Each structure stands twice: as structure tokens, then as C-alpha cells.
C-alpha positions as CSV (number, residue, x, y, z in Angstrom):
1,M,39.4,-13.0,39.4
2,A,38.5,-13.6,35.8
3,R,38.0,-17.1,36.4
4,L,35.6,-16.3,39.3
5,A,33.9,-13.7,37.3
6,F,33.2,-15.9,34.4
7,E,32.5,-19.2,36.2
8,S,28.7,-19.0,35.6
9,C,29.6,-18.6,31.8
10,P,30.8,-22.1,30.6
11,Q,31.2,-20.8,27.0
12,T,33.8,-18.7,28.2
13,V,37.6,-19.5,28.3
14,V,39.9,-17.4,30.6
15,D,43.5,-17.9,29.3
16,E,46.7,-17.2,31.3
17,M,48.8,-16.4,28.4
18,E,49.5,-12.9,29.3
19,I,50.5,-13.7,32.7
20,L,52.8,-16.3,31.7
21,R,54.3,-14.2,29.2
22,A,57.9,-12.9,30.5
23,G,58.4,-9.2,30.2
24,P,55.8,-6.6,28.9
25,S,52.8,-8.2,27.3
26,F,51.3,-6.4,24.3
27,T,47.8,-6.7,23.0
28,L,49.3,-7.5,19.7
29,Q,51.2,-10.5,20.9
30,T,48.2,-11.9,22.4
31,L,45.9,-11.4,19.5
32,S,48.7,-13.1,17.3
33,E,48.9,-16.0,19.4
34,L,45.1,-16.5,19.5
35,Q,45.1,-16.1,15.7
36,A,47.6,-18.7,15.3
37,R,45.6,-21.3,17.6
38,H,42.4,-20.3,15.9
39,P,43.0,-19.3,12.4
40,D,39.3,-19.4,11.4
41,A,38.1,-17.2,14.3
42,V,36.9,-13.8,14.2
43,F,38.4,-11.6,17.1
44,Y,36.7,-8.6,19.0
45,L,38.8,-6.3,21.3
46,L,36.6,-4.6,23.7
47,V,37.5,-1.3,25.2
48,G,36.4,1.4,26.9
49,Q,35.9,4.8,25.3
50,D,38.7,6.2,27.5
51,Q,41.1,3.3,26.1
52,A,39.8,4.1,22.5
53,A,40.9,7.9,23.0
54,S,44.5,6.7,23.3
55,F,44.3,3.6,20.8
56,S,46.4,5.3,18.3
57,Q,49.4,5.2,21.1
58,W,49.2,1.5,21.4
59,H,52.1,-0.7,20.5
60,E,51.3,-1.6,16.6
61,W,47.9,-0.4,16.8
62,Q,47.3,-0.7,13.0
63,R,48.1,-4.3,13.1
64,I,45.8,-5.0,16.0
65,L,43.1,-3.5,13.7
66,Q,44.1,-6.0,11.1
67,I,43.5,-9.0,13.5
68,A,40.4,-7.8,15.4
69,Q,37.4,-5.9,15.3
70,L,37.7,-3.0,17.9
71,V,34.6,-2.6,19.8
72,V,34.1,0.7,21.9
73,A,32.0,1.0,24.9
74,A,30.9,4.5,25.7
75,R,31.8,6.0,29.1
76,P,29.4,8.4,31.0
77,M,32.0,10.6,32.3
78,M,33.2,12.0,29.0
79,S,31.5,15.0,28.1
80,S,29.9,15.0,24.4
81,E,32.7,17.4,23.3
82,T,35.4,15.5,24.9
83,A,33.6,12.1,23.3
84,A,33.7,13.7,19.7
85,A,37.3,14.8,19.9
86,H,38.2,11.1,20.7
87,E,36.1,9.6,17.9
88,W,38.9,9.4,15.6
89,H,38.3,5.7,15.2
90,N,34.9,6.3,13.6
91,L,36.7,7.9,10.6
92,L,39.8,5.5,10.8
93,S,38.4,2.1,10.0
94,E,35.4,-0.1,9.5
95,R,37.1,-2.2,11.8
96,V,35.9,-0.1,14.9
97,I,32.4,-0.4,16.0
98,Q,30.3,1.2,19.0
99,M,28.9,-1.0,21.6
100,H,25.6,0.0,23.0
101,M,25.1,-1.0,26.4
102,P,23.9,0.3,29.7
103,L,26.3,3.1,30.9
104,M,28.3,2.4,34.1
105,G,28.8,5.3,36.4
106,I,32.2,4.1,37.4
107,S,35.5,3.3,35.9
108,S,37.8,0.4,37.0
109,S,40.2,2.6,38.4
110,E,37.4,4.3,40.5
111,L,36.2,0.9,41.4
112,R,39.7,-0.1,42.7
113,A,39.9,3.2,44.4
114,S,36.5,2.5,46.3
115,Y,38.1,-1.0,47.5
116,A,41.4,0.8,48.7
117,C,39.6,3.4,50.8
118,G,37.4,0.7,52.4
119,H,34.1,1.6,51.0
120,P,33.6,-0.8,47.8
121,D,30.4,-1.0,45.7
122,S,30.3,-4.7,45.6
123,D,27.3,-4.6,43.5
124,L,29.3,-3.8,40.5
125,V,31.3,-7.1,40.6
126,S,30.1,-10.7,41.1
127,P,30.0,-11.9,44.7
128,L,32.7,-14.5,44.0
129,V,35.0,-11.6,42.9
130,A,34.0,-9.2,45.9
131,D,34.7,-12.0,48.2
132,Y,38.1,-12.7,46.8
133,I,38.9,-9.0,46.8
134,Q,38.2,-8.7,50.5
135,Q,39.8,-12.1,51.5
136,N,43.1,-10.9,49.8
137,Q,43.0,-7.4,50.8
138,L,43.4,-6.4,47.4
139,Y,43.8,-2.6,46.4
140,L,44.5,-1.8,50.1
141,E,47.5,0.6,50.6
142,P,50.3,-1.6,52.5
143,H,49.7,0.3,55.6
144,D,45.8,-0.5,55.7
145,R,46.2,-4.4,55.1
146,S,45.5,-4.9,58.9
147,R,41.8,-3.9,58.3
């Protein structure tokens, strides 16, 4: 699906290293491999505000910040009080920046759930990805796959 989503962006590379890795795959492993391949590159790790809120629980998160600039995209579903409580990253490091972009009114979990119940908002993914999801009956419960 990543290849389909970025098909119209020739400057983008979709790498399979994480799915080819045996066992659990940690972000730090991926960044370390990328850094070894491209020692002069600058890396950015984009996460949603919900993931940033738990970032200090990630495997070796301090080392991740040594390799990559953390870029946090705001989420509209977080109240200002909740968001303020999770802005530890603003105090922690200059390696964390906020991404300013239009807010999406749905999370990836909610989007998958909309496909699971048969009411997807296909405008939120590229047509190629929407077709792939439908054709492969992704996110449907096993008993619903006959739709």
C-alpha cells in the first residue's frame, strides 16, 4: 500500500527493510540501518501527537533523538489540556519540532475501523490504495470477508 500511495512521488523510496527483518522491528534499528547506508543524510521521524505522547516509552527513544529530528503532527482529537500535558517533547530537546499542517479529523485506527464496518471514507487515501483495500478485503473481520 505504501508503494501505491507514493507512486506519484518519484522522489520517494519505499523500503521493505522492516517487513523483511525477522522478529520485532524497532524504529531505532531502522534509523541505524538508514544512517549506515546514508551517513551524510539528515533524518526526520514523523509521528502524530498521540504517538509523541508515549514516545518516552519507545525502545531506546533517547538514541532515536540522536539520529533523527522528531517531527510531531498535531491531532484535532486531543483537547488543549491533554495536548499540553503531552508536550514533554517541547522541553526535552531541540530535536523535536511541531509540524504545521491541516488537521485531519480521523486517526488511522478510525480509518481502518471505517473499512472494517463497510463504511470507508475513501477520500482520505489515494484511489489506488482504496481499491487495494477493497479488493483484498483488508480490515474486515474474518466473518465479514464474504462481502
